[in-house]
Structures are given as structure tokens and as C-alpha cells.
The first five atom37 places (N, CA, C, CB, O) and aatype in JSON, in Angstrom:
{
  "aatype": [12, 16, 19, 10, 10, 0, 7, 19, 1, 14, 3, 16, 10, 16, 12, 10, 1, 2, 12, 7, 10, 5, 1, 17, 10, 14, 0, 6, 5, 19, 13, 14, 6, 6, 3, 16, 6, 18, 15, 0, 16, 10, 11, 0, 19, 1, 18, 0, 1, 16, 11, 10, 0, 19, 3, 15, 0, 8, 14, 9, 15, 16, 2, 7, 9, 3, 8, 8, 1, 2, 14, 19, 10, 18, 18, 10, 19],
  "atom_mask": [
    [1, 1, 1, 1, 1],
    [1, 1, 1, 1, 1],
    [1, 1, 1, 1, 1],
    [1, 1, 1, 1, 1],
    [1, 1, 1, 1, 1],
    [1, 1, 1, 1, 1],
    [1, 1, 1, 0, 1],
    [1, 1, 1, 1, 1],
    [1, 1, 1, 1, 1],
    [1, 1, 1, 1, 1],
    [1, 1, 1, 1, 1],
    [1, 1, 1, 1, 1],
    [1, 1, 1, 1, 1],
    [1, 1, 1, 1, 1],
    [1, 1, 1, 1, 1],
    [1, 1, 1, 1, 1],
    [1, 1, 1, 1, 1],
    [1, 1, 1, 1, 1],
    [1, 1, 1, 1, 1],
    [1, 1, 1, 0, 1],
    [1, 1, 1, 1, 1],
    [1, 1, 1, 1, 1],
    [1, 1, 1, 1, 1],
    [1, 1, 1, 1, 1],
    [1, 1, 1, 1, 1],
    [1, 1, 1, 1, 1],
    [1, 1, 1, 1, 1],
    [1, 1, 1, 1, 1],
    [1, 1, 1, 1, 1],
    [1, 1, 1, 1, 1],
    [1, 1, 1, 1, 1],
    [1, 1, 1, 1, 1],
    [1, 1, 1, 1, 1],
    [1, 1, 1, 1, 1],
    [1, 1, 1, 1, 1],
    [1, 1, 1, 1, 1],
    [1, 1, 1, 1, 1],
    [1, 1, 1, 1, 1],
    [1, 1, 1, 1, 1],
    [1, 1, 1, 1, 1],
    [1, 1, 1, 1, 1],
    [1, 1, 1, 1, 1],
    [1, 1, 1, 1, 1],
    [1, 1, 1, 1, 1],
    [1, 1, 1, 1, 1],
    [1, 1, 1, 1, 1],
    [1, 1, 1, 1, 1],
    [1, 1, 1, 1, 1],
    [1, 1, 1, 1, 1],
    [1, 1, 1, 1, 1],
    [1, 1, 1, 1, 1],
    [1, 1, 1, 1, 1],
    [1, 1, 1, 1, 1],
    [1, 1, 1, 1, 1],
    [1, 1, 1, 1, 1],
    [1, 1, 1, 1, 1],
    [1, 1, 1, 1, 1],
    [1, 1, 1, 1, 1],
    [1, 1, 1, 1, 1],
    [1, 1, 1, 1, 1],
    [1, 1, 1, 1, 1],
    [1, 1, 1, 1, 1],
    [1, 1, 1, 1, 1],
    [1, 1, 1, 0, 1],
    [1, 1, 1, 1, 1],
    [1, 1, 1, 1, 1],
    [1, 1, 1, 1, 1],
    [1, 1, 1, 1, 1],
    [1, 1, 1, 1, 1],
    [1, 1, 1, 1, 1],
    [1, 1, 1, 1, 1],
    [1, 1, 1, 1, 1],
    [1, 1, 1, 1, 1],
    [1, 1, 1, 1, 1],
    [1, 1, 1, 1, 1],
    [1, 1, 1, 1, 1],
    [1, 1, 1, 1, 1]
  ],
  "atom_positions": [
    [[-15.96, 75.08, -124.4], [-15.42, 75.74, -123.33], [-16.09, 74.84, -121.95], [-15.83, 77.46, -123.44], [-17.29, 74.63, -121.76]],
    [[-15.02, 74.43, -121.14], [-15.64, 73.84, -119.88], [-15.72, 74.86, -118.68], [-14.78, 72.57, -119.42], [-14.82, 75.66, -118.42]],
    [[-16.55, 74.78, -118.19], [-17.11, 75.64, -117.01], [-17.34, 74.85, -115.72], [-18.5, 76.29, -117.4], [-18.21, 74.0, -115.59]],
    [[-16.21, 75.33, -114.52], [-16.25, 74.6, -113.31], [-16.67, 75.62, -112.19], [-14.85, 73.91, -113.03], [-16.28, 76.78, -112.22]],
    [[-17.4, 75.17, -111.3], [-17.8, 76.12, -110.28], [-17.06, 75.3, -108.95], [-19.64, 76.34, -110.2], [-17.05, 74.1, -108.7]],
    [[-16.41, 76.49, -108.18], [-15.77, 76.09, -107.09], [-16.02, 76.76, -105.94], [-14.58, 76.09, -107.28], [-16.03, 77.99, -106.01]],
    [[-16.23, 76.18, -104.8], [-16.69, 76.97, -103.53], [-18.07, 77.55, -103.35], [0.0, 0.0, 0.0], [-18.31, 78.59, -102.75]],
    [[-19.05, 76.67, -104.02], [-20.36, 77.17, -104.03], [-20.92, 76.79, -102.62], [-21.2, 76.58, -105.23], [-20.8, 75.7, -102.08]],
    [[-21.51, 77.83, -102.17], [-22.19, 77.94, -100.86], [-23.4, 76.91, -100.88], [-22.7, 79.49, -100.58], [-23.9, 76.72, -101.99]],
    [[-23.93, 76.24, -99.83], [-24.96, 75.47, -99.83], [-26.25, 76.15, -100.3], [-25.06, 74.96, -98.6], [-26.98, 75.52, -101.07]],
    [[-26.61, 77.46, -99.87], [-27.61, 78.07, -100.32], [-27.65, 78.47, -101.9], [-27.69, 79.12, -99.5], [-28.71, 78.51, -102.53]],
    [[-26.56, 78.72, -102.4], [-26.4, 78.97, -103.78], [-26.54, 77.64, -104.7], [-25.03, 79.63, -103.97], [-27.08, 77.65, -105.81]],
    [[-26.01, 76.56, -104.13], [-26.03, 75.4, -104.75], [-27.58, 74.84, -104.78], [-25.01, 74.48, -104.04], [-27.94, 74.25, -105.8]],
    [[-28.36, 74.99, -103.86], [-29.72, 74.68, -103.85], [-30.59, 75.4, -104.85], [-30.21, 74.92, -102.58], [-31.49, 74.87, -105.5]],
    [[-30.22, 76.66, -104.9], [-30.94, 77.58, -105.77], [-30.45, 77.27, -107.27], [-30.66, 79.16, -105.32], [-31.15, 77.44, -108.27]],
    [[-29.24, 76.83, -107.28], [-28.79, 76.44, -108.94], [-29.59, 75.16, -109.23], [-26.93, 76.06, -109.22], [-30.16, 75.01, -110.31]],
    [[-29.62, 74.31, -108.31], [-30.32, 73.02, -108.64], [-31.7, 73.24, -108.96], [-30.24, 72.05, -107.52], [-32.32, 72.68, -109.86]],
    [[-32.18, 74.18, -108.07], [-33.65, 74.38, -108.39], [-34.13, 75.02, -109.62], [-34.19, 75.11, -107.42], [-35.28, 74.95, -110.04]],
    [[-33.02, 75.71, -110.23], [-33.22, 76.44, -111.49], [-32.78, 75.34, -112.63], [-32.28, 77.91, -111.53], [-32.89, 75.64, -113.81]],
    [[-32.34, 74.23, -112.3], [-31.99, 73.18, -113.28], [-30.62, 73.3, -113.88], [0.0, 0.0, 0.0], [-30.42, 73.19, -115.08]],
    [[-29.64, 73.54, -112.94], [-28.28, 73.53, -113.24], [-27.77, 72.22, -113.92], [-27.57, 73.77, -112.0], [-27.01, 72.21, -114.89]],
    [[-28.29, 71.11, -113.3], [-27.78, 69.81, -113.85], [-28.13, 69.63, -115.48], [-28.47, 68.56, -112.97], [-27.56, 68.79, -116.17]],
    [[-29.03, 70.44, -115.94], [-29.4, 70.28, -117.29], [-28.19, 70.7, -118.09], [-30.67, 71.08, -117.64], [-28.01, 69.99, -119.08]],
    [[-27.37, 71.62, -117.93], [-26.36, 72.24, -118.63], [-24.89, 72.07, -117.95], [-26.74, 73.69, -118.76], [-23.88, 72.26, -118.62]],
    [[-24.84, 71.72, -116.66], [-23.64, 71.64, -116.12], [-23.57, 70.43, -115.4], [-23.34, 72.73, -115.36], [-24.26, 70.41, -114.38]],
    [[-22.78, 69.18, -115.73], [-22.77, 68.16, -114.92], [-22.2, 68.26, -113.43], [-22.14, 67.26, -115.62], [-21.32, 69.05, -113.09]],
    [[-22.72, 67.49, -112.73], [-22.45, 67.53, -111.26], [-21.15, 67.47, -110.78], [-23.06, 66.56, -110.64], [-20.76, 67.99, -109.73]],
    [[-20.37, 66.69, -111.72], [-18.81, 66.47, -111.56], [-18.07, 68.03, -111.73], [-18.21, 65.28, -112.89], [-16.92, 68.18, -111.34]],
    [[-18.63, 68.87, -112.18], [-18.11, 70.1, -112.59], [-18.42, 71.2, -111.64], [-18.6, 70.42, -113.9], [-18.16, 72.38, -111.88]],
    [[-18.99, 70.78, -110.51], [-19.49, 71.57, -109.36], [-18.83, 71.31, -108.04], [-20.92, 71.33, -109.18], [-19.03, 70.21, -107.53]],
    [[-18.1, 72.13, -107.46], [-17.27, 71.79, -106.1], [-17.87, 72.61, -105.03], [-15.61, 72.13, -106.19], [-17.6, 73.8, -104.84]],
    [[-18.7, 71.88, -104.33], [-19.21, 72.85, -103.22], [-18.41, 73.04, -102.22], [-20.38, 72.48, -102.6], [-17.49, 72.26, -101.97]],
    [[-18.69, 74.22, -101.47], [-17.93, 74.74, -100.35], [-17.5, 73.86, -99.33], [-18.6, 75.69, -99.74], [-18.36, 73.11, -98.86]],
    [[-16.32, 73.79, -98.89], [-15.91, 72.86, -97.73], [-15.51, 73.49, -96.57], [-14.83, 71.99, -98.06], [-15.41, 74.72, -96.59]],
    [[-15.23, 72.8, -95.48], [-14.72, 73.53, -94.17], [-13.34, 73.98, -94.54], [-14.67, 72.52, -92.78], [-12.9, 75.0, -94.0]],
    [[-12.58, 73.28, -95.45], [-11.11, 73.75, -95.44], [-11.06, 74.87, -96.32], [-10.05, 72.65, -95.91], [-11.78, 74.89, -97.32]],
    [[-10.39, 75.66, -96.09], [-10.43, 77.05, -97.03], [-9.63, 76.64, -98.48], [-9.49, 78.53, -96.15], [-8.56, 76.03, -98.44]],
    [[-10.11, 76.94, -99.44], [-9.97, 76.85, -100.84], [-9.76, 75.27, -101.39], [-8.74, 77.78, -101.22], [-9.24, 74.95, -102.46]],
    [[-10.31, 74.38, -100.36], [-10.1, 73.08, -100.97], [-11.11, 72.63, -102.01], [-10.07, 72.1, -99.93], [-10.99, 71.58, -102.65]],
    [[-12.11, 73.5, -102.15], [-13.2, 72.91, -103.39], [-12.3, 73.63, -104.61], [-15.24, 73.63, -103.28], [-12.25, 73.02, -105.68]],
    [[-11.57, 74.94, -104.47], [-10.97, 75.45, -105.7], [-9.78, 74.28, -106.02], [-10.33, 77.11, -105.45], [-9.72, 73.8, -107.15]],
    [[-9.03, 73.92, -105.16], [-8.03, 72.9, -105.45], [-8.51, 71.68, -106.17], [-7.42, 72.49, -104.21], [-7.93, 71.21, -107.15]],
    [[-9.66, 71.14, -105.62], [-10.31, 70.1, -106.45], [-10.57, 70.42, -107.59], [-11.4, 69.63, -106.03], [-10.17, 69.64, -108.46]],
    [[-11.13, 71.33, -107.91], [-11.57, 71.84, -109.33], [-10.28, 72.14, -110.09], [-12.53, 73.24, -109.27], [-10.38, 71.82, -111.28]],
    [[-9.3, 72.56, -109.81], [-8.02, 72.69, -110.32], [-7.44, 71.34, -110.84], [-7.16, 73.28, -109.27], [-6.96, 71.12, -111.95]],
    [[-7.58, 70.43, -109.74], [-6.91, 68.99, -109.97], [-7.88, 68.56, -111.06], [-6.85, 67.85, -108.52], [-7.32, 68.3, -112.12]],
    [[-9.1, 68.44, -111.04], [-10.18, 67.96, -111.82], [-9.55, 68.54, -113.49], [-11.85, 68.7, -111.17], [-9.12, 67.84, -114.4]],
    [[-9.67, 69.67, -113.43], [-9.25, 70.33, -114.71], [-7.92, 69.77, -115.2], [-9.13, 71.86, -114.52], [-7.85, 69.24, -116.31]],
    [[-6.92, 69.87, -114.44], [-5.53, 69.42, -115.0], [-5.62, 67.82, -115.47], [-4.31, 69.62, -113.76], [-4.99, 67.4, -116.44]],
    [[-6.52, 66.97, -114.6], [-6.64, 65.59, -115.09], [-7.31, 65.4, -116.38], [-7.34, 64.81, -114.14], [-6.98, 64.54, -117.19]],
    [[-8.54, 66.47, -116.58], [-9.24, 66.21, -117.92], [-8.31, 66.53, -119.04], [-10.56, 67.07, -118.09], [-8.31, 65.91, -120.11]],
    [[-7.49, 67.58, -118.74], [-6.66, 68.17, -119.88], [-5.58, 67.26, -120.21], [-6.05, 69.55, -119.54], [-5.18, 67.17, -121.37]],
    [[-5.03, 66.51, -119.16], [-4.05, 65.48, -119.57], [-4.49, 64.24, -120.11], [-3.28, 65.16, -118.52], [-3.77, 63.59, -120.87]],
    [[-5.73, 63.83, -119.74], [-6.42, 62.82, -120.31], [-6.73, 62.78, -121.85], [-7.54, 62.77, -119.62], [-6.55, 61.83, -122.62]],
    [[-7.28, 64.1, -122.15], [-7.63, 64.41, -123.35], [-6.73, 64.77, -124.21], [-8.41, 65.18, -123.34], [-6.36, 65.95, -124.19]],
    [[-6.19, 63.89, -125.14], [-5.25, 64.25, -126.02], [-5.47, 65.46, -127.23], [-4.96, 63.02, -126.59], [-4.56, 65.97, -127.89]],
    [[-6.87, 65.76, -127.3], [-7.12, 66.82, -128.2], [-6.72, 68.03, -127.43], [-8.59, 66.87, -128.71], [-6.92, 69.1, -128.01]],
    [[-6.22, 68.08, -126.29], [-5.91, 69.5, -125.66], [-4.52, 69.23, -125.01], [-7.12, 70.07, -124.46], [-4.47, 69.16, -123.78]],
    [[-3.45, 69.07, -125.71], [-2.11, 68.97, -124.98], [-1.8, 70.21, -124.31], [-0.95, 68.63, -125.9], [-2.3, 71.3, -124.61]],
    [[-0.87, 69.99, -123.29], [-0.49, 71.07, -122.39], [0.94, 71.33, -122.5], [-0.84, 70.77, -120.98], [1.72, 70.45, -122.14]],
    [[1.4, 72.51, -123.0], [2.66, 72.74, -123.2], [3.21, 73.16, -121.67], [2.83, 73.84, -124.38], [2.5, 73.42, -120.7]],
    [[4.54, 73.16, -121.72], [5.05, 73.5, -120.34], [4.96, 74.99, -119.92], [6.5, 73.08, -120.24], [5.16, 75.34, -118.75]],
    [[4.64, 75.91, -120.98], [4.13, 77.15, -120.42], [2.82, 77.45, -120.25], [4.53, 78.07, -121.05], [2.48, 78.63, -120.14]],
    [[1.99, 76.53, -120.22], [0.46, 76.53, -120.03], [-0.32, 76.97, -121.1], [0.0, 0.0, 0.0], [-1.45, 77.37, -120.81]],
    [[0.08, 77.0, -122.47], [-0.7, 77.32, -123.55], [-0.85, 75.92, -124.72], [0.03, 78.7, -124.18], [-0.07, 75.12, -125.24]],
    [[-2.27, 76.18, -124.76], [-2.77, 75.08, -125.66], [-2.35, 75.45, -127.01], [-4.36, 74.87, -125.61], [-2.93, 76.38, -127.56]],
    [[-1.37, 74.82, -127.62], [-0.96, 75.39, -129.13], [-1.93, 74.98, -130.17], [0.5, 74.82, -129.64], [-1.76, 75.45, -131.29]],
    [[-3.13, 74.0, -129.92], [-3.98, 73.83, -130.92], [-5.08, 74.77, -131.03], [-4.43, 72.63, -130.84], [-5.71, 74.97, -132.07]],
    [[-5.31, 75.43, -129.71], [-6.41, 76.45, -129.67], [-5.6, 77.82, -129.25], [-7.69, 76.0, -128.51], [-5.92, 78.92, -129.69]],
    [[-4.82, 77.66, -128.59], [-3.93, 79.0, -128.22], [-4.37, 79.85, -127.2], [-3.79, 79.92, -129.34], [-3.96, 81.01, -127.15]],
    [[-5.34, 79.29, -126.18], [-5.84, 80.16, -125.15], [-4.74, 79.88, -123.74], [-7.61, 79.73, -124.84], [-4.11, 78.85, -123.47]],
    [[-4.77, 80.91, -123.17], [-3.89, 80.69, -121.96], [-4.58, 79.95, -120.91], [-3.42, 81.99, -121.37], [-5.64, 80.43, -120.51]],
    [[-4.18, 78.93, -120.42], [-5.12, 78.14, -119.13], [-4.92, 79.11, -118.12], [-4.58, 76.46, -118.51], [-3.84, 79.68, -117.97]],
    [[-6.14, 79.38, -117.25], [-6.16, 80.24, -116.09], [-7.16, 79.82, -115.18], [-6.36, 81.62, -116.42], [-8.29, 79.44, -115.49]],
    [[-6.67, 79.92, -114.03], [-7.58, 80.04, -112.62], [-7.22, 80.94, -111.72], [-7.61, 78.85, -111.8], [-6.14, 81.53, -111.73]],
    [[-8.2, 81.09, -110.83], [-8.12, 82.27, -109.86], [-8.41, 81.42, -108.26], [-9.5, 83.64, -110.34], [-9.46, 80.83, -107.98]],
    [[-7.31, 81.54, -107.43], [-7.43, 80.84, -106.29], [-7.54, 82.18, -105.18], [-6.1, 79.71, -106.1], [-7.66, 81.97, -103.97]]
  ]
}
């Protein structure tokens, strides 16, 4: 499972880093809060779609279901 954090506020990001976030979650999977509303979420969704498109082990069908693992792809904005 891949976890992406989007819209992380600066104080929360500092706390997570102090707790060692980078040991289990790569920085490229953390999208800090930005001035433009939902821009971090949109960046996270674009990142996920790009990773899925590149990774041939996770093909995407037109209805959003990975037929190899059968989960429904989901995100909340």
C-alpha cells in the first residue's frame, strides 16, 4: 500500500519530521499545504496517477479498478 499525505500544515510537517517520518514515508509522498486551495491534494492525485501509469504491475482499467488486486482506487478532495 502506498500512503500519500496531502495538505500537511507546516506545524504538523515539523512534528512528523521530528518523529522520524522520513524513515517510513519518502518526502516525495508528502505534499505540504500551499496557498492555493486543494493544490497539494491535486499534486498528490497527479503523483499517484503517474506512479500507477508507470508501474506496469498495477494496470488501471477504465472503471478505476485494478484487476490484478481488485481494490477500487480512491481519493478524497
